[in-house]
N, C-alpha and C positions, 0 to 999 in steps of 0.2 A: 309561572314556572317557565323556565327557560329548558327545551330538548334539544339533547345533541344526536343529530341523528348521525348514525355510523354504518357501515359493511362491517367492521371487526371491533371489539372492544375485548383487552386484556382487565379483568377486575381483580383487585386485593393484591398486586404484585408489589415489589420492589423497586420502587422506577428508580434510575440512575441517571438524571437528563442529560448532566456536561454542560448544563447552560447557564453555568452558574449558580444554581439551586444546589441543594442537599440531596443526598437520597432521600426519596418518600417512601414511607409506608403506607401500606393498605390506598395506594394509588390504582388510578384505572387509566389507560392508553388508549383513546379511539382512533380510530383510521377511518375515511371517508374517502373514494375514489383515489385512492393512491397518497394522500396526504393525513396527516396528522390533523385532527380536528380537537383530541381534547389530550392535554398531559399534567398529571395532579392528581390531587384526592378531590372527592364530588365535594362539591358545594351546595349549601342551602339553598334552594331554590334552581339547581340545576339536574337534569334528570338526563341520563345517556341511553337512546335507544340505539340496541345494534342488533343484525339480521346474525350474527354470532358472537356471541360472548364467549371466554374462553378465560379458567378459573388462573390467575395469576399467584397462589396461593404457595408461598415456600420457593420462589420465583424470583430472580435478579431480570429485570426490562432494561436495557441498555440500549445507545444507539449502537448499528452494525459496526466493525472494527474496520479501518482504513489501512491498507497496504499500499505505504506510500515510493516502494519500490523492488522490484521487483522483475523474474526474468523467466517468464512462467513456463515455456516450452523445455526449458532445461529439467522438468523433470525426467525427460528421457536420458539423462546425464550425470542424474543424482545417484553418490558413490563410486563418480568414475575417477581415478586421481588423488586420493584423498593426502592429507598430510605432508602438502608440498606449497612452497611459493606461490604467491599471484602469477607470479609472469611466467613462470614456468607452470604451472596449472592451466594458464591461458593458452600459449603458444606451444606447447607441447602434447596436449593433452584436450583438451578442448574445441580450439578453434579447428582443427584436423577432424574432428566427426560433425562439428556443426555445418561445415562446408558440404558433408552430405545429405546436410536436412533442406527438403524441399518444403513447400505448405501442405502436404499431406501430415507429413511427420512433424510439422510444427502443430498443426492444428490438435491432432490428438495428444500431442506433450503440453498444450495448453489444456486440453479438454480435462484432461484429469490433474493439472494443478487448480483449475477451477470449484473440480471438485473438492479437491482438500482443501481450497481456500473458502469454499461455502460450508461444509461442516464444521470447520473449525470458525467461524463467526465472522467471518472477513464478508462486507458486503459492495465494498471497494477497490480495487488495486491499481498501480501504475503501473506499467509495463513497457518496457525499453528490450524489443528483439528484432529481426526481420521477420518478414513474411507476415507483419502484423494482420493482417485483412484476416488471416486464419485463425489468430489471438481475439479477433473482434467476434468470428461467429462460434468459437467456443464459449466466449464470455456471455454472447446472446443465449446459448444453448442452455447455458446452466441457469441463466437470468440474472448474473450477478451484472453489476457498474464497473466503468473501467474509464481508467484515462490510460491512452495508446500514446508510445512515442516510437514510432518506426526508427530502428537505428541505423546511422548512419556514419561511415568514415572512409577515410580513403588512403590508411596505412597502407593496404596490398597494392595502391596505384589510383590517379584520377579518375580512370572510367569506372570502377567501382562507386567511386563516390559519387558521381552523374546518376547511375543506375541507382544505387541507395537514396539518392534523394529526389529522384522521380518517382520511385516507391512508394516514399515516404507521402508525397504530394498527392498520388493516388490515394493512399489509404486515409487522406484527411477528405479527398473529394466523396470518398464513397461513405465513410461509416463515422464522421464529425456530426453528434448530435443523434444516431443510430437509436431508433425506441424510446429517446429522451435519456438515456442509459452511457452512451459512448461520448467521451471526449476526444480530441487528436491535438497531441503537442507533436513537435519536430524533437528528434533525440540526437544529435551529434553526441557520438559516444562518449567522446574525451578529450581534451585538449592533447595529448600525447597520440592519439590515433585518427586524429583529424589534422589537415593542413590548415594552417590560418587562412588559403582564399575560400578553402569550403565551410569555415565556421564563418565565413562573413557571408556566403551564399544564403547558408543555413539562419543567420539574424538577418539579412533582407527577405527572404520568404518569409518567415514567421511574422515578423512587421507586415509584409502584405495582406495575410491571410488572417490578419489578428490572433492570433495562435501564440502557445509558452513553447517554453524549450527544457529539455530534460536533459541532463548531463554529467556524467559519472565528473568528481571534482576532489583533486587533492585526496584521494584515497591513499594514497602509498607516498613512504618517503622517499623511494626512485623517483616518483611521479613527479614531485617536486624539486628532487636534484635536477631533473630531465630536463624542466623549464626552465630552471635556473640558467643551465650552462646554454640551453637553446636561444633564451628569449632576456636572457637578466633579470628575468621576471619569475615569481611566483605563479602558479595557474590559475589563481584567482588575480591577480593583476593582469594577465595576459587577456583574461576574459571580460576582463571590466573597461580592457584599453579597446578592446573591437566592439566594445558596443553590446555582449549578450549578456549583460547582467541585469536585473530589473525585476519589478515584482511578481511578473510572469514565469521567472526562470525557478527550474526545482533541479537545484545540484545535490546530486547523490552522494553519500559517505560524509564529506569535508571532515577528515580526521587528523590531516596536518594542516591546521592554519595558523599563521602569525595572528598576531592582535591586531595588524593593520589590513589581513586578509578579512578578519571579522567585521572589523568598522567599516569594510567595503560594502561587505554581505547584508551587515544592517543597512545603511545609507541607500542601498540600492534596492531594500525589500526584498532579497531572495530568498527562497524557502529554502529547507534544506532537508532533505530524506536521510536519518539516521538509523544505520543498521548494525545494530549493535553484537548480533550473531556472528554473524559473517564477516565481519572486521574482525572478532577476535578470535575465530576459527581458520582465517587465513594469516592470521599476525599480524596486521595491517595497523592497529593501536587503538585507541581508545580516545572517540571524539570530545571535545571540549563542548557539550550539552552545557552544563549549566552556564558557563558563560555564554555563550551564544542565545540561551534564552535570556540570561540577563540584561544583553544589548537587544531586547526585542525582536529578536529572528526569531522567525515560525518555523519549529521543528516536529517533522511530523516523524513515525518509526515506521521501519521498512524488514521486510526477511530479508532481502536480497533474492538472487536465483536458488531456485531449490538443490542446485547442483555445488551449491558455498555455504549453505546454512545447517544442516540439509534438509529444512521441512519449511512448508509455509503458514506455520501457527502463529498468529499475532498477540495471543494469549501468553505463551511462552515468551516471543521477544518484549512484551513488556516488563516481564519478571525479570530478565536477563538486561533491560538496559536499566533498570535499578539496581540490580546487582554488580553490575560492572561499574556503573561511576563510584557506589559506595566505597569496592573495593579498591579499585585504581586509586581513591583519594585519602581512604583510611579514614573516611566520615560516614555516617550510617542516615544523616541527616540529608544529604543533597540527592536530588532527586525522588521524590517520594514519591509514594504506590496511584494517590490523585493525580499528580504533573503527570506520571507516564499512562494512566489511562485516559487523559486528556490529550495528549499526544496521538495517543491508536484511535482516539472518534474525530472531536471538535479539531483540532490541532492539525490531524491528518488531512480533513477535510478543508481547513483552511489550506494547507499544504498545496491539494491539487486545484484551488481555486474554486470550490465547487460549494462552500460552507452555508451559501445560501441558500443548497437546498438539502443537505446533509449534514451530520456528524452532532447532531444535538436532536434532543425530543422534544419540539415545541412546534403546538398549533401554526399548520402554516408550509412547515417542510415534509418533503416525502417520507414516508413512511418506511425507513430503512433502519429495523432494529432486531435484536436478538433475544432469546427467553434463555437464561443460562439457570438449570436446578441446581438451589441450594440447601437442600435436604441432606446431601450427602454427607460422609466424615468429613472430607477435606475443608468443609464449607461450616462444618457446626463446632461450637456455637457462633453466632455472626456476630463478635463486637464492633467490626469496623468494615462495612462493606466495600470500599476501598481495595482495604489490604486484603480481605480475602479475596477478590477477584483476582488481582495484581501478583501474590504472593501463592494462592491458595488453591484458586481455580483452578481445572483443566478443561480443556476444550470438549474434553468427552462428555462434559456434564452440559453443552450446548445442544438443548432441544428441537428448538426451531429459528429460523433463519428466514427475515421478510425484507425484500427489496420490493420498491415503491407500494407495501402493502400487499404482495405478491408473495404467499411461501414457497420459498425456493428448499428449503429443507424441514421437515417435520420428522419426528420423532428421530432427531440426529439422521435423517437419510435425505439426499435428493430427491427433489420431487420432478424432474425433468428431465432425469439420465439414468441408465442402467449402469452402476458401477462395475460390476463384475463385467459387463461388456466392456468396458472400456479400459479396465486393468490388464484385459487377455489381451487386446488392441495393441494397447503399450508396450506390454512385455513382448511380442513380436516384434513390431518395431525396436527396442534397443536393442535386439541381439539381432536383429538386420544389418543395424547401425555399427555395432564393432564389430559385426564380422563372425559372429558365433554360428 
């Protein structure tokens, strides 16, 4: 008799491994020292012995959701200047308020974001912002995993670019690898907000550090037109010429791509963070996700910032990603529920370069997973688990969230922070920033 020793086991659940296997009814998930040691139906001759055994009856267990692009501290700006074009929204409303935000404001905004992400099933997120050391601290406080890309730009002047690059390098030195949960990239904001000189500097620093690059790319038609007028190239062609595109590059949005652009991204192994809700809300357009997937481009899902979404709910993003493509193409067969869930789990982990650690429920991987109650009216009857999760379930059905085998949400509530205290603090900071 083979005995599997575990610290924690969930028995009798509907396991959604997202590793190529179909959903498994009556399965066990067993965790020891933060890693998965068993994931599947009990086999003859195998016994699972755990210190704590939880019932999974009527519940789905799936990998933690991966949010591939956000700006977490922008919870402080949620609801500010709605229903205006992206350029106006940024230059006239968002950037002036952000100029008044320091490390403390960023910390509290990020802490609220981490709480929201945790209770809605996200276990890992990729963030681009300034004062990212504060975001790292908020991430670790709540218990999440994160890929952080300190924002770098020099549109306001070269001195600003130099300072932000120094800050980014400092964040890398201090937090890359922290608690086995933090990975740090460099985050040049976008081709339109960074000079060619700065982009080349970032490229060289990333290579020296052995890390990747996260950048906004081809989000709007205006961005593409500006690049063509200034450089005679699309933003993708420009970055390719500068040597910024490769397997360690994560490009956010990629809405306005030519066929040649997509061929470049595929050839270079660039990963894409697709943000369907933000793209729709800001009127940016609809990304060519089916075409990118057909070319073999890894596409993960992101919420974008909470001021342009306006939530950080990845289950909501999964549903919208499917529906947006179907509506735009008049074709209900494009981007199936299973595909979208894959983009929010293993595909997202692959986009962030951490699929060897998380993203699917397989023995040996770290135990980042969520438990969803399927007994409610929205998911009854359960004919198709993928469709139930993508189209019917809502994040309020998430009962528990684990990162590295540690519960960071139980009974729908964070285990490490007081939500009411954080909400009160954030409300005060937001009023101060807006001069109320």
